[in-house]
C-alpha positions in Angstrom: 7.5 -15.4 -22.8 5.8 -18.0 -20.8 2.5 -17.3 -19.2 3.8 -18.0 -15.7 6.3 -15.1 -16.2 3.5 -13.0 -17.6 1.4 -13.6 -14.5 4.2 -12.9 -12.0 4.8 -9.6 -13.8 1.1 -8.8 -13.7 0.9 -9.6 -10.1 4.0 -7.3 -9.4 2.2 -4.6 -11.3 -0.9 -5.0 -9.1 1.1 -4.8 -6.0 3.0 -1.7 -7.3 -0.5 -0.1 -8.0 -1.7 -1.1 -4.4 1.4 0.3 -2.7 1.2 3.6 -4.7 -2.5 4.1 -4.2 -3.2 2.6 -0.9 0.3 3.8 0.3 -0.9 7.4 0.4 -4.2 6.3 1.9 -2.4 4.7 4.9 -0.1 7.8 5.1 -3.0 10.2 5.2 -4.7 8.1 7.9 -1.6 8.0 10.1 -1.1 11.7 9.6 -4.7 12.7 10.6 -3.7 13.8 14.2 -0.6 15.4 13.0 -1.6 17.9 10.2 -5.2 18.5 11.3 -5.7 20.7 14.4 -9.5 21.1 14.5 -12.5 19.5 13.3 -12.7 21.3 10.0 -9.3 20.5 9.1 -9.7 16.8 10.1 -12.7 16.5 7.8 -10.8 18.2 5.1 -8.0 15.6 5.5 -10.5 12.7 5.3 -12.3 14.3 2.4 -9.1 14.0 0.2 -9.6 10.3 0.5 -13.4 10.1 0.4 -13.9 9.4 -3.3 -10.9 7.0 -3.7 -10.0 5.0 -0.7 -12.3 2.1 -1.5 -11.3 2.0 -5.1 -7.6 1.9 -4.0 -8.4 -1.4 -2.1 -9.6 -3.0 -5.4 -5.9 -3.4 -6.3 -5.4 -5.6 -3.2 -8.5 -7.8 -4.0 -7.4 -8.2 -7.6 -3.8 -9.0 -6.6 -5.1 -11.7 -4.1 -7.5 -13.1 -6.7 -4.7 -13.2 -9.5 -2.4 -15.0 -7.0 -5.2 -17.6 -6.2 -5.9 -18.3 -9.8 -2.4 -18.2 -11.2 -0.3 -19.6 -8.5 -2.8 -21.6 -6.1 0.2 -23.3 -4.3 1.6 -19.9 -3.4 -1.7 -18.6 -2.4 -2.4 -21.5 -0.1 1.1 -21.7 1.6 1.2 -17.8 2.0 -2.2 -17.4 3.5 -1.9 -20.4 5.9 1.6 -19.5 6.9 1.0 -15.7 7.2 -2.5 -16.3 8.6 -2.3 -14.0 11.8 -0.6 -10.9 10.2 -2.9 -11.2 7.2 -5.9 -11.4 9.5 -4.7 -8.4 11.5 -4.3 -6.5 8.2 -7.9 -7.5 7.2 -9.3 -6.4 10.5 -7.6 -3.1 10.2 -8.9 -2.5 6.7 -12.4 -3.3 7.9 -12.1 -1.1 10.9 -10.7 1.7 8.7 -13.6 1.5 6.2 -16.2 1.6 8.9 -14.4 4.6 10.6 -14.6 6.6 7.3 -18.2 5.8 6.9 -19.3 6.3 10.7 -17.4 9.1 12.1 -19.8 11.7 10.7 -23.0 9.9 11.9 -23.1 11.7 15.1 -22.2 15.2 16.0 -20.5 14.3 19.2 -16.8 15.3 19.3 -16.0 12.3 21.5 -17.6 10.0 19.0 -15.6 11.4 16.1 -12.3 11.5 18.1 -12.7 7.8 18.8 -13.2 7.1 15.1 -10.3 9.2 14.3 -8.1 7.1 16.6 -9.4 4.0 14.8 -8.4 5.5 11.4 -4.9 6.2 12.7 -4.3 2.9 14.2 -6.0 0.9 11.3 -3.7 2.8 8.8 -0.5 2.1 10.9 -1.1 -1.7 11.2 -1.1 -2.7 7.5 1.6 -0.1 6.7 3.9 -1.9 9.0 2.8 -5.5 8.4 2.9 -5.4 4.6 6.7 -4.7 4.8 7.1 -7.4 7.3 5.3 -9.9 4.9 7.1 -9.0 1.8 10.5 -9.2 3.6 9.8 -12.6 4.8 8.9 -13.7 1.3 12.5 -12.6 0.2 14.3 -13.8 3.3 12.6 -17.2 3.5 10.4 -18.9 5.9 10.2 -22.5 7.2 8.3 -24.6 4.5 8.3 -28.3 4.0 6.5 -30.6 1.5 3.0 -31.5 2.8 2.5 -35.2 2.9 -1.0 -34.9 1.4 0.2 -32.7 -1.4 1.6 -29.2 -1.8 3.6 -27.4 0.7 3.2 -26.5 4.4 4.5 -23.6 6.5 6.0 -25.1 9.6 6.9 -21.9 11.5 4.9 -19.7 13.8 4.0 -16.1 14.1 7.2 -15.0 15.8 9.3 -16.5 13.0 8.0 -13.6 10.9 9.2 -11.0 13.5 12.9 -11.3 12.5 15.3 -8.1 12.4 15.2 -8.1 8.7 11.5 -8.3 8.4 11.1 -5.6 11.0 13.3 -3.3 9.1 11.2 -4.0 6.0 8.1 -3.2 7.9 9.5 0.2 9.2 10.6 0.9 5.6 7.1 0.6 4.2 5.7 2.4 7.2 7.9 5.4 6.7 7.6 5.4 2.9 3.8 5.4 3.1 3.9 8.1 5.9 5.9 10.3 3.5 4.0 9.4 0.5 0.8 10.3 2.4 2.3 13.8 3.3 3.3 14.3 -0.2 -0.4 13.5 -1.3 -1.9 15.9 1.2 0.5 18.7 0.1 -0.8 18.1 -3.4 -4.6 17.8 -2.5 -4.9 20.6 0.2 -4.5 24.3 0.8 -3.5 26.6 3.6 -2.2 25.3 7.0 -2.8 21.6 6.2 -0.6 21.9 3.1 2.2 23.7 4.8 2.2 21.2 7.7 2.2 18.3 5.3 5.2 19.8 3.2 7.1 20.1 6.4 6.4 16.7 7.6 7.2 15.1 4.3 10.8 16.4 4.5 11.4 15.0 8.0 9.7 11.7 7.5 11.3 11.5 4.0 14.8 11.6 5.6 13.9 8.9 8.1 12.3 6.7 5.3 15.5 7.1 3.2 17.6 5.7 6.1 15.4 2.6 6.5 15.1 2.1 2.8 18.7 2.2 2.1 19.4 -0.2 5.1 16.6 -2.5 3.7 17.6 -2.4 0.1 21.3 -2.9 0.7 20.5 -5.8 3.2 18.3 -7.4 0.7 20.8 -6.9 -2.3 23.8 -8.2 -0.3 22.3 -11.1 1.6 19.4 -12.3 -0.7 20.1 -11.4 -4.3 22.2 -13.3 -6.8 21.5 -10.7 -9.5 24.0 -7.9 -10.1 21.6 -6.0 -12.3 19.1 -5.4 -9.5 21.5 -2.8 -8.1 20.0 -0.7 -11.0 16.5 -0.7 -9.3 18.1 0.3 -5.9 19.8 3.3 -7.6 16.6 4.3 -9.4 14.6 4.1 -6.2 17.1 6.2 -4.2 17.4 8.9 -7.0 13.6 9.1 -7.3 13.3 9.5 -3.5 15.8 12.2 -3.5 13.9 14.0 -6.3 10.6 13.6 -4.4 12.1 15.4 -1.3 13.7 18.0 -3.5 10.3 18.7 -5.4 8.6 18.9 -2.1 11.0 21.5 -0.8 10.5 23.4 -4.1 6.7 23.1 -3.5 6.3 21.2 -6.8 3.7 18.8 -5.3 2.7 17.0 -8.5 6.3 16.1 -9.3 7.0 15.2 -5.7 4.0 12.7 -5.8 5.1 11.3 -9.1 8.8 10.6 -7.9 7.4 9.2 -4.6 5.3 6.9 -6.5 8.2 5.9 -8.7 10.2 5.0 -5.5 7.3 2.6 -4.4 7.0 1.0 -7.8 10.7 0.6 -7.8 10.7 -1.1 -4.4 8.0 -3.6 -5.4 9.9 -4.3 -8.7 13.1 -4.8 -6.8 11.6 -7.3 -4.4 9.9 -9.3 -7.1 13.0 -9.3 -9.3 15.1 -10.5 -6.3 12.6 -13.3 -5.7 12.3 -14.4 -9.4 11.8 -17.2 -10.4 10.8 -18.0 -6.8 7.7 -16.7 -5.2 8.2 -18.0 -1.6 11.5 -19.1 -0.3 11.9 -22.0 2.1 14.6 -21.3 4.8 14.6 -25.0 5.9 14.3 -27.1 2.6 15.5 -25.8 -0.8 13.3 -28.4 -2.4 10.2 -26.9 -0.8 10.8 -23.4 -2.3 7.9 -22.3 -4.3 8.7 -21.2 -7.9 6.6 -19.8 -10.8 6.6 -23.4 -12.1 5.7 -25.5 -9.2 3.2 -23.2 -7.7 1.3 -22.3 -11.1 -2.0 -23.3 -12.3 -2.5 -25.3 -15.5 -1.5 -23.7 -18.8 -5.2 -23.7 -19.9 -6.1 -21.8 -16.7 -3.5 -19.2 -17.3 -4.5 -18.8 -20.9 -8.1 -18.2 -20.0 -7.1 -15.7 -17.3 -4.9 -13.9 -19.7 -7.8 -13.4 -22.1 -10.0 -12.0 -19.3 -7.3 -9.8 -18.1 -6.6 -8.3 -21.5 -10.3 -7.4 -21.8 -11.2 -6.1 -18.5 -7.9 -4.5 -17.1 -8.1 -1.5 -19.4 -11.6 -0.9 -18.4 -10.8 -1.0 -14.6 -7.8 1.3 -15.2 -9.9 3.8 -17.4 -12.6 3.9 -14.7 -10.2 4.6 -11.9 -8.2 7.1 -13.8 -11.6 8.9 -14.5 -12.3 9.0 -10.8 -9.1 10.7 -9.9 -9.6 13.2 -12.7 -13.1 14.1 -11.5 -11.8 14.6 -8.0 -8.6 16.3 -8.9 -9.2 19.7 -7.2 -7.5 20.6 -3.9 -9.6 20.5 -0.7 -9.7 23.4 1.9 -11.3 23.4 5.4 -13.5 26.2 4.0 -15.1 23.7 1.6 -16.3 21.6 4.5 -19.8 22.1 5.9 -20.1 23.4 9.6 -18.5 20.5 11.6 -21.0 21.1 14.3 -24.0 20.2 12.3 -26.1 17.2 13.4 -25.6 13.8 12.0 -29.0 13.7 10.3 -28.1 16.7 8.2 -24.5 15.9 7.4 -23.6 13.4 4.8 -20.8 10.8 5.2 -17.2 11.7 4.1 -17.4 10.3 0.7 -20.5 12.4 -0.2 -18.8 15.4 1.4 -15.8 14.9 -0.9 -18.0 14.9 -3.9 -19.8 18.0 -2.9 -16.6 19.8 -2.1 -14.9 18.9 -5.4 -18.0 19.5 -7.5 -18.3 23.0 -6.0 -15.0 24.1 -7.5 
């Protein structure tokens, strides 16, 4: 197998991990005003993310870094053409991280509610825009050869807001929303768990409608491979199983099947694209492939050696983190929500205290 193929597979794996892990992050953030009815419940919901949300974002950083190193032409064209939506995603991720850290710095309920709104909005934006971005990679965007070398995106922001891409955005939005509800059902107890389980069923049905429409549209309009139908079927069956397990209150299995659906969706999009990485809708000769967008063989060889050494270490550390903080969270685990900011630690420390007390 050529190293270019190895690295496109590795990048697909990184995006799969990001969608599975950060996907429930976004879902929980969007669900904050829905499943939590008072301050103790809101803090319990945020506590489920406390030890893991920043680690989940590492998958995005590594995926971006791998793309830059392995396929620099793809990276340059993607980040210049998708500059505004990627900038909005970046701002949302920054605001979201600040909100997690700062909401408990003051005891004022007004202060905390404003940060809660920031968490909700900052979770909604990337959940929608990631789907829009990936859909446009498959559909194709205006790209032309750059006179000074490389390739150049020649469209504008509104070229990206086409019907197909918007359906893709709504698909990731609803999938992440359901994935977050399933995660909350797995990680909480009491009323929060009941509300999350009920919401997961409703949002799961809506997500299924968007996902079926998007996957069928992709397969019929943009795929020239008959075997990718198998990934569509696997994703659909896994999603049905996730909803069924949620109804049966088998939260662990529901989360596993929900994660399988997200992995299958990412695999499907990369398989439809392969061997392309970014399709030109105006000039087939300007389509970026794993060949014309790749780094030199020597660079790929060095990167492969580094990845073989460090990837297992990163995976082991993150797995250990999830194992340590595997216990469920209840509002009763959360300190008095009316304590002053000087006596109350930020949410990540609260999560560690709550999990360690069990």
